[in-house]
N, C-alpha and C positions, 0 to 999 in steps of 0.2 A: 602514396598516389602522386603521379605526375600528370599534369594536363596542360597541353599547349595548343592554342588555337587562335584564330583571328575571328573576332566577334563583330557583328553588326550591332551598333549601340541600341537600336530599337528592339532587336530580338533578345539581346541579353537583358535589357531592362524588363521586358515582359516576362522572361523566364524567371528572373530573380524576384520579381514582384509576386509571382505565384509561390516561389519558395518561401517568401516572407510570411505566407499565411499558415505555414506549418507550426504546430505548437512547440515552442522551444523556450526554455527558461533562461533568464539572464539576471540571476541574483536572487530572485524569489520565484516561487512557482508561477508560471505564466501560461498564456494561451494565445491563440491567433489574435484576439482583440488587443491583448497587451502589447504584442509585437507590432501590430498595426499602429498603435498609439506611439510607440517608440520610433517607428519609421517616420511617422508624420512629424514628430518632434525633430528628428534628425534633419528632415528636409527643410525645416524652417531656417536652419543656420548654415547650410552649405555655402561655399564661397560665392557661387554665382547668384545667390539671393542676398548678398551683402546689402544691408541698409533698408531692406523692404519692411522690416519691423519697426524701424526707428526713423521718425521724420527728422529731416535736417541733420542726419549723421555726417554726410559729406555734401556740402553745399556747392562744391565745384567752383569756389570763388577764385577769380583771377582778375588781374588788372587789365583794363580794356584799352586797346589801341595804343599801347605804349605809354599811357597816361596814368593818372592817379585814381580815376574812377574805377569802380569794381563791378563786374558783372557776375551774377551768381544765381543759383536756383534755390527757391524757397518753397517749402510745402511738400506734400507726399509726391513720390515719384509718379509721373504720368498724369497727375492731377494738381500739380502746383503751378508755379509761374517763374519766369526768368525776370530778374530785377536788375536795376542799375543803381548803385550807391555812389555818393560823392562825399569825400571826407571834408571838403570845404563847407558844404551846406549841412552836413551830418543828416542827410535824408536819402531816401531811396524812392524809386518809382518802378511801376511794372512796365516791362518791355513787351512781353507776350505771355499768354497763358499756355500751359502744356497742350491743352486740347487743340487750340488753333495751330500751334507749331507742328504738332504731330500730324494733324490733318493735312497741312500743306506739304509736309515731307512725304506723307503717304501718297498724295496725288502726284508728286514728282517721281515716285518710284524708289524712294530711299530705303524702304524696309523690305527685307526678305522674310522677316518674322515680325509680326505686329508687336511683339514684346521687346524688341530691340531697344536698348537704351540710347538716349540722345545726350551727348556731352557738349557743353558750351565751351567753345574754343576762343572766341573773341567777340567784341562789339566795336563796329566801325562807325563812330558817331557822325562823321562828315557825310557818309553815304547812307546812313540809317540802316545798316545791315548787321545782322547777327550771323556769326560763323559758328556752325555746329558740326559735330561728327556723329556719324552712324556707322558702326563697325570701323573699318579703316578708311572710310571715305569722308570728305568734307563737303558741306552744303552751305549755301548762302540763303538766308531768309531775309527778304526785304520787308521791313516793318510797315512801309507805306502801302504796298500792294498786297501784302500777306501771302506772297508767293515764294516758293523755294526753288532753287536751281543748283545744279552740281558745280562745285568749285573745280577749276582745272587741276589736273594731276601735276604736282610740282616736278615729278620725274620727267614728264614730257615737256613742261614749260621751260626748264633750264634755269640759268642764272642771269638776271638782268644787270646790265652795267649801271654804275652810279649816275651817269648822264642820261640813261634811258634809251640810248641809241642802238644798243646791241644786246643780244641774248646769246649765251653759249649753250648749246645742246649736245647730246651724245647721239651718234649714229654709227652703227657697225664698229663699235669700240674706238672710234675717233671723236675728237671734238670739232664741232662745226659752229661758225660764227653766223648769226642771223641778224640782218638789218631789220630793226623793228618797224621802220617806216616802209620800206619797199618789199620786205620779205626775202631779199636776196641772200643767198647762202654762200659762205666761203669756208672751205675746209681749213682748220688750223693744224691738224695732224693727218697723216695719210698711211702710216704703217701699223695701225692698230689691228689687233686680232684677239681671238679668245684668250690667248696666252700672253698678250701684250696690249693692255687696255689703258686708255687715257682718261683720267678724271672720273672713273667709276670703279666700284668695288666688284667683287664676285657676289652673285646672288646666293642667298641661303636656300636650302632645299625647300623649306616651307613656302617661300615666295615663288619659287619655280613651279611647285605643284599648284599653288593657287592661281598663277597666271597661265598654267598649262603649257609652259615653254621653258627651254633651258636658258635662254637669254632674254628675260623680260626687261622692260624699261627700268633703268637704275637712276637714282638721284645723282646729278652731276655735282662733283666736289671740286669746285673751282672758285677762286676768290679774286675779285677785281681790285686793282689798285684804285686809290681815290680819284685819280685823274682818268680812269677808264682806258688806260693805255696798255696795261699789262695784266695777264692772268697768272695767278699762282695756283698750281694744281699738282698732280702727281701722275707718274706712269706706274702701273702695277704689272710686274712680270711674274709669271707662274713659277719660273725658276726650277722647272722639273719636279715641282711638288706633285704629289699623287692626286690623280683624278678619281674621286669616289663615284659610285653609282648608287642612286636611290631608286627604289621601286615603290610605286603606288599600286598595290595589288588590286584594289577595288575602288576605282574612281566613283564618286557619288553619282555622276550622270550615267553610269553604266559603261559598257565596253570592256576591252581587255586591259591588262596591266600597262601602266605607263612607266617608262624609265627616264631618269634624269642624271646626267653627269654634273658633278658639282665639285668645287674646291673646298676642302675641309681640313685645315692644318691640324695635325694631331701632335700630342705631347711627345717629346723625345725624338721626333723624326728628324732626319738630317737636313732635308731640303724643305724650305718654306717659301711662299711667294714673297717678293720684295717690293716695297714702295720706294720709288725714287722721286723726290720732290723736284719740280721743274718750273721754269718761268716761260711764258709765251708772250712775245712782243706782238700785239695784235696788228699793228700797221704792216710789219714786215713778215708776219706769220712765221717767225723763227722761234725755235725752242732751245732752251738752255738748261741742262741738268745742273742742279745746285751741287756744289762741292761739299757735300755732307754725307755721313754714313746712311746707307739704305736702312729702312725700318722693316723688320720681318713681320709678316702678317700672322698674328697669333690667333686671330678670329676675324671674321669679316667686319672689322671696325677700322676706319681709316685713321691715319696719323693726324696729330694736331698741327695744323698749318694756319698761319694768320698773318695779316699785315699789321704792323705796329709802328706808327710814325714814319711810314715810307720804307720800312725795313721788314724783312721776313723773319717771323719767329717760328721755330720748328722744334717740337719736343721729341726727343729720341730716347728709347729705352733699350738697353742691351738685353738680349735674350737671356733668360735665367733671372732677370730682375736684380742684377747686381749693381746696376748703374743707370741713372737717369740724367739727361742733359736738356737744358734750354739753349739752343743754338740760334744766333742772330746772323742774318746774311744781308750784306749790302747788295741790292739788286743791280747796281751800276757796275761795281767792280767784281762782284761775285765772291768777295772775301767773307769768310765765315768765322765767327767768334763765339766761343762758348761763354755764356753769361752765368749759368748755374750748372753745377755738377753735384749730384747727390749719389753717394756710393756708401753702402753699408754692408756689413757681414752679419748673418749669412745672406740677407736679402734686403732690398728696398721694398717696403710693404706697399703693394700696388694700390690698396684701398685706403691707405692712411697717408699717402704722399701725393701732392699735386702742386702744379705751378700755374700761376695766373699772371699774365703780363699786366703791368700797371704803369702805363706811360705817364699818368698824372703824378705818380710818385717817383718817376725817374728810374724805373727798373721793373722788378717783378716781385710777386709775393710767393713764398714757398711754404707749404705745410709739410713739416719734416719731423721724423722721430729721432732726430739727433740726440735729444735729451732723454730718450726713452718714452716720451709722450709726444703725440702729434701736436706741435706748436707752430705758431706763425712767425715767419721771418721775412724781413724786407731786404732784398739784395738789389742795391742800386748799381747802375752801370759804372764800372770801374772798381767795384768791390771784388775781393777774391771770389773765385767761382764756388768755393765751399765756405764762404764767409757770410757776411750780411749781419743785420741787426735783428735780434730776437725781440719780437713785440709782445709775446705772451710767455708766461712762466707758470710752472706748477704741475702737479700730478692730475692733469685733466687733458682733454683732447679737443682741438679745433677740428670740426668736421668739414666745414665748407666755408669758402669766401663768397658772400652773397652780394656785396656792393663795395666799390672803391670810390672814394672822393679824394679831394686834394689834401685833406688833413686827417682822415680817419678811414677805418675799414669796418664793415659789418660782417660778422662771422656767426655761424651756428656752432655751438660747442656742447660738450657733455662732461659731467663729472666734476665741475668746478665748485659747486655750492655745497657747503657742509650740511649734512642731514637730508639731502635730496637724493632720490634714486639716481645712480650714476648713468642710467640710460636715458634720462629725461633731457631732451634738447632745449637749449635756451639761446636767445639772440643777444649778442654782445656788440657794443661799439668799442673798437680798439683804436686808441689814439697813437700817433707816431711816437709819442713820448712813453708808450707802454701803459698808459692809463686804460682802464677797462670799466665800462658801465653796463650793467645787466639791464636790458630793456624789457625783460620778461621775468620779473621777480617772483611770480607765483610759482610755488613748488609743484609744478605740473610739467608735462611734455608740451613743447611748443613747436608745432610744424608751421614754418613761416615762409612767406613769399614776399620779397621786397620789390617795391615799384622801381621802374627804370630810373627815375630821378633820385631814388634813395630817400625820399621824404616820408614814405608810408610803408607799412607792412601789414599783410593779412596774417593773422595768428589763429591757428586751429589748436586750441588749448584744451587739454584733457589729461586723464590718467587711465590706467587699466580699468578703474572702477568709477571714475567721474566723467559724466557725459561731456561731449565736445561742445565748446562755445567757439563760434567763428566770429572773430573781431577784426576791426580795422583800427590800426594803431599808428602813432607817430614815432618815427625813429629819433626824433629830437630828445624825447624823454620817456618813451614807452606808453604815454597816456592813451587811453581808449577813446577814439573818436566816435566809433559806432559799434554796436553789437548787431551783426548781420543775422544771427540766429543761434539757437542752441538745440542740441539733440534732445528729442523727446522720446524716452524709452518706455512710456507708460503702458502702451499696449503689450510690449514684451514682458514687462514686469508683472502685469496682471495675469499673464499666461503661466506664471509659476517659475519663470527663469531664475536660476541661481547665479548670482554674480561670481566672476572669477576671483581668485585670491592671489596676492603677491606673497611669495614665500622666500625667506632668506635663511641660509645656514652657512657654516664655515667649511672650507675645503679641508683636505687632509693635513695641510700645513698649519692649521689652527689659527690662521690670521687672514686668509683671503676669503671675503664674502662672496658667495655664489647666490645668484638670483634665479627664481623660477616662478612659474604660474601654475595654479591649480584650477581646473575646470570640473565642476560637478554637474550632475544631471539636474534638470528641472525637477521640482518637488523632491529634492534630495532628502534622504532618510539616514541619519547618522547611526541608526541601530542596525543597519544592514552591512554586509561585507561587499566591497566593490573591487573588481579587478582594475588594474592600472594600465593605461596606454601612454607610452612616452612618445610624444610627437617630436621627431628629431630634425635637427639641422645643426651640425657642429662645425660647418665650414668657417675657416678663419677670415673669410671675406666679409662677414657680417656677424650679427648676434641674434640669438633666438628670442630673447626677452621682448615681449610685445609691450612697448611703452605707452601706447595711446589707446583710447577707448574703442576706436573704430576696429582695430585689429583683434580686439578681445571679445566682442559681442557677436561675431559671426566668423565663419571659417571652419575648416575640418576639425580642429581641436574642440570647438564648442559643439559641433554637430555630433562627433563621436561620443561625447559625454552623454548625449541624450539616449544612447543605446543601453545605458546602465553601467557605465564605467567612469572612473575618475581619470581624466586626461591631464597630463602635465607637459610643460615645456621647460627646459633647463638650459642655462648657459654655463657650460663647464669651462675650465681653463683651456685656451686654444682658440677662443673666439675673439671678436673684435671690439674695439672702442673702450678697452679697459687698460690700455698701455701696452707697450711692446713686450714686456716680460710676461704679461698675461697671455699674449698670443703665441709667443715663440714655442711653447711645447708642441704646437702642431707642425713645426717645420720638419719636413721629411719623415713625419710620424702621423700621417693622416689615418693610418690603419689602427692606431692605438689611442690617440688623443681623446680625452674626455670621458672614456667609458667608466673609469673608476670614480670620477667625480659624479657622474649620473647615478651610479649605484649608491654612493654616499648620500646624495640628496634624497633619493627614494627612501632610504632607510631613516633619514631624519624626518621625512614626511610621515612615515609609518609610526615612528616614535611619538609624534604629536597627534596623529590621527589613526588610531588602531583599526579603524574600519577599512584601511587600505590592505588589500590582499596581495602581498608580494610573492605569493606562490603562483599568481596569475598575472604576469606582466607581459604586455605586448608592446611592439614598436611600430611606428609608421613614419615614413619620410619620403620626400621627393627630391630628385636630382642628387646633389651631394648628400641630402638626407636619405635618399634611397641607398646610396653607398653605406651610410651609417647604419641603416636598418639591418642590413646583412651582417656587417662587421660586429655590431653589438651582439647579435645572436651567435655568431661564430666564436667570438672571444670570451663571452660570458653566458654560455648556454644555461648555466644554473640559475640565472636571473631572467634573461630575456628569452621567452619561450615561443612567442608568436610574432610574426612580422609581415608587414606589407612594404615592399620596396618598389617605388614608382620612379621610372626614368633614371635609374641609378647609374652613376659613372663607375662601374665596378672594376674595370681595368683602366687605370688612369692614362695608359698609352693609347687607348681608343678615344679619349676625350679631346676636346679642342685644346690647343697648346696653351692658351693664356692661363686658364684656371689651375691646372696641375703644376705648370712651371712657375706660377707665382708663389706656390707653397712648397714646391719640391726643388726649384732651381734646375740646374743642368745635372740631374741625378744620373747615376749609373744604372746598369741593368739590375743589379742586386737590389738597389733601393726601390726601383719601379716594381720589381717582383714582390718585394716585402710588403709594399703598400697596395697590392692588387688583391681584391676579394677572391679572385680565382684561386689564389694560393691556399686559401683556407676552406675550400669547398668541402673537404672531408670532415670539417669540424661542425657542420650544421647538425643540430639535434631537434630543433623545434619545427613548427609548421610555418612555411614561408610561401607567400604569394608574390610573384614578380609581375609587374605591369609595365608596359611600354607602348608608346605610340609608334606607328610604322613610318611616319614622316617627321620624326623628331630631328630637328636640325641643330640642336644644342648639344645633346648627348645622343649619339646614334643608337638605333635599335640593336646593333651588333653588340653593344656593351652588355645588355641584359641577356641576349642569346648566348654570348660567350660564357657567362656565369651559369646559365641553365645547362649548357653542355658539360661544364666542369662538374656540376652537381650530379648530372647523369652518370658521368664516368666514376664518380665517387659513390654511386649507389644511393644518393640522398633524395628522398621523396620531396617534391615541391610542386607548385603550380605556377604556370607561366601563361599570361594572357597578353596578346598583342591586339591593340585597338586600332581599327582601320581609320585612315584619314585624320589622325590625331597627332599633334605635335608634342612639344616638351611639357607645356603646362596642361596637365590632364584634369579637366573638370567635366561636369555634366552627369546626367542620370546613369549612364552605363558604368562609369567609374565609381560613382557613389554607391550604386547597387553592389558592385563587386566588393568594395571595401566593407560595407556594413554586413553583407552576407558572410564574408570570410571571418570577420571578428565574431559574428554571432555564433557560428558553429565551432570556431577554433578556440575562443577565449571566454565568451560570456555565459556559457552554460556550466554552472558549478556542480551539477549532479553527476557523480561518478558513473551511474548506470547509463545516463544519457550519453556521456562521452564515450564510454566503452562501446555502446551500440553503434555510434557513428564511426569509431575507429574500426570496428569489425566490418562495417559497410564499406569503408574506404579500402580496406585490404582486399575486399572481394571484387572491387571494380577493376 
């Protein structure tokens, strides 16, 4: 059976809710009441309800106003309070209760849905104001008056000069200087157009749809010199790149379809838009293009431009990710000098390589895989462009530079500590002499935020099974100044929740440890046989193992388990943060990487837990995980027999340029074809559901429709659902109902007679 349609979320939710009442078994004889219970359990743990069962799971703690005080939320969502803590006094106080805050926001018109979440963004002590977010809008809550007001849109406000005299805004694709005192406007550029725009990027389709226009207000990307005399910005030329057309068939407010032209650079295409860095002298209103290579637009993300000590720093990446440079430009002479050059074969790993200018250290910091592991290097001005001093050593990875001072650097890293899970993040102080101090010695995952002055850090400390503690700590020695709160899962535990399990086994080489997670249903019964669902994402840009508590107690994996399955997540070779050799099997091999490792881990799990039924294995994944779901079914149909592919990038040449080219380089047609799911459409044997949103601006809808057409031509039955007014991240009742209904009828009924009856019914449709 093949079914393709566009669904209204409300109608599909209602229809599938009725379907849920039919008596279907899922591991033991069941009836409508049993399925109603399972559906209710599923609904507790879906992604959009994250944290509702656990008080203080994510307290949203942030440093306030650029200082060391911390603003955070404590207590149940919608009935707790926003507090302010000080590391100096080791105490906290209430700023406002949720009831008063939400009432004020509601009176100001902040909510389109009374259940919308409120996020704390900042606390401005001098003005006594709390900055919060509702959806994508920011609001100011005045603590003295108890009133809320809308914060101005930064896209409209523009960029204020350091001396406060001028603001630069965008109008009609040009930059305009506004005198903040008089309001007088002076154009800084005059030849801007849709295809030649100054200081702004191209809008993504989702933003166009939301704004209801092709050219909505865009954030101005311009950087003032310290003396307010010069602007550093860019000109973006379309360069004959293809203009795509998106269609919103069913606008929420009614009316006919709306069409939007947009720029979406695709992998392997010859022409991409070009960023050209430039300087504007504000007094003379003259522009000067910098004598540096243009940066190709691989996705609507702008190049890295900044002022450092009166000079321009520009990071440039060669298309295909074979080379990365930090280029320094003297604004007076225009002379450009390469300070850092990173070039590796077959590629420079985009997600394990970064440069951070460090004027305090007389140069820049580089995270590089030169040694085979992402390590930290200091390259001072005058060092060879591929030289520098290596500050860290060993078979572990530096993930991120969090703070730089005159004599040390704070970094997040993984895999350094013996006997600790290699995905657990820890905070290290790295000295210029190569000394390293672990500021988070507890063998847990540490998600940290460092204060602007580098003296304190917020530590969200947990493991997949140990609830989160939110702490305020000193960077001097890691001592705990305050505990802001700890997650309380007692209500969830009382409901019969089964905690997840970390699972380890060896890969086929007999020496590489692979890590996985196992999620079992609430009220788990080991005497039963359970089908298995592999929740996939094998992309080399990240890893699948969920290292902290928050990501393991809610989400689709946990929700699906409540339907009567054992759900697993697995990190096979080819994923990230285990060293370059671990990741490289994915290079130009996205179609095959990881499949056999997944099979091996599943069999090791079954050997340990015989209640796993490997004759009934399903897969589900989104984005690159959606690509994975189909390829697992196509390449190993003997193992993976049921699948849900959401927002999959099935033909990499239809995807945005940056992601496929980061892992495929400048591939030829044969490699692109070999790594396309469309090539293997005739190999599908199991039951497949394809789901995509019609306004996806990350992976376009055409990617799923192209696979659906290829499956049609191959005579392969499948189901395709297009959700209206939905982007790349698909959540909500309509999607949840589709997924659970599909797995219910395709995987979770072990009774042969029931399956045969449904197969006969499907053939008759």
